[in-house]
N, C-alpha and C positions, 0 to 999 in steps of 0.2 A: 541304190536300193538299200544299203545299211542305212542311211538317215530316215528312210522311210519306215523301216522296221523299228528303229528307235522310236520312232515319233508315236507309232501306232502302240508299242509296249508302254510308252510314258502316258499316253492317253487312255490306256486300259480299254483298248479297243475290245468290244463284246465278243468279236469272233474268237480272241483268244481265251477268253474265259470259258468257252466251251471245249478247248482242248484238254486232255488229260495231263499229268505231269510228267509221265514218260515223253510225251509227244512234245510238250514246252522244253524238257531239256535236250531233246533231240534238236530243236530249233536253235537253241542257244549253241549247242556243239558246232553246228555248221556255221552261225553267225561268227562265233570265235574262228572258225577255220577261214573263213574268208578275210576276215581282218588279220590274220596273222601271214595269210598269203599275199596281200596287199602290202603288210609292213617288212615282209621279207623280199617281197619284188623279185621273185623266182621267175625265170624266163618265161616268154609268152608263147608257149608250144600250144599247138592245136588240143594235145590232150588236157592241159591244164585249163583252157578255155572250155572245154566240154564240161571238165570237172568244176568250175566255176558256176556255170548255169545249173548244173544239178544242185551243187551247195546253195544257190540263191534260192531255188526252187525249195529246197528243205527248210533253209533259215526263214522263209517266209511263208510256210505251210500254215493254212487257216486263215491268212489275210488276202486270199486271191481264191478265185472259184478253180476247183480241180478240174484239170483236162487230163484223163487218162491216156497213159500212151504218148503225151507229147514229149515227156523229157526222159532221156536216158538215164538209166541209174548206174552210178559207178561207186555204188557204196562198198 
């Protein structure tokens, strides 16, 4: 998923250009959180799996259709 996000950013996906600067910064924050989690290889607890799903959703916001109520927020 991180490779997909990187590709979309590199290609300057039109969906991203519609996002506000604060939203883009939020996307970047969660992208960085995921990368750090993977680098540090913290334990694979269920809570971390749920948090990872939420962070992936946030990092890829604007690159997928919004489905309200589908992802629990752990922010």
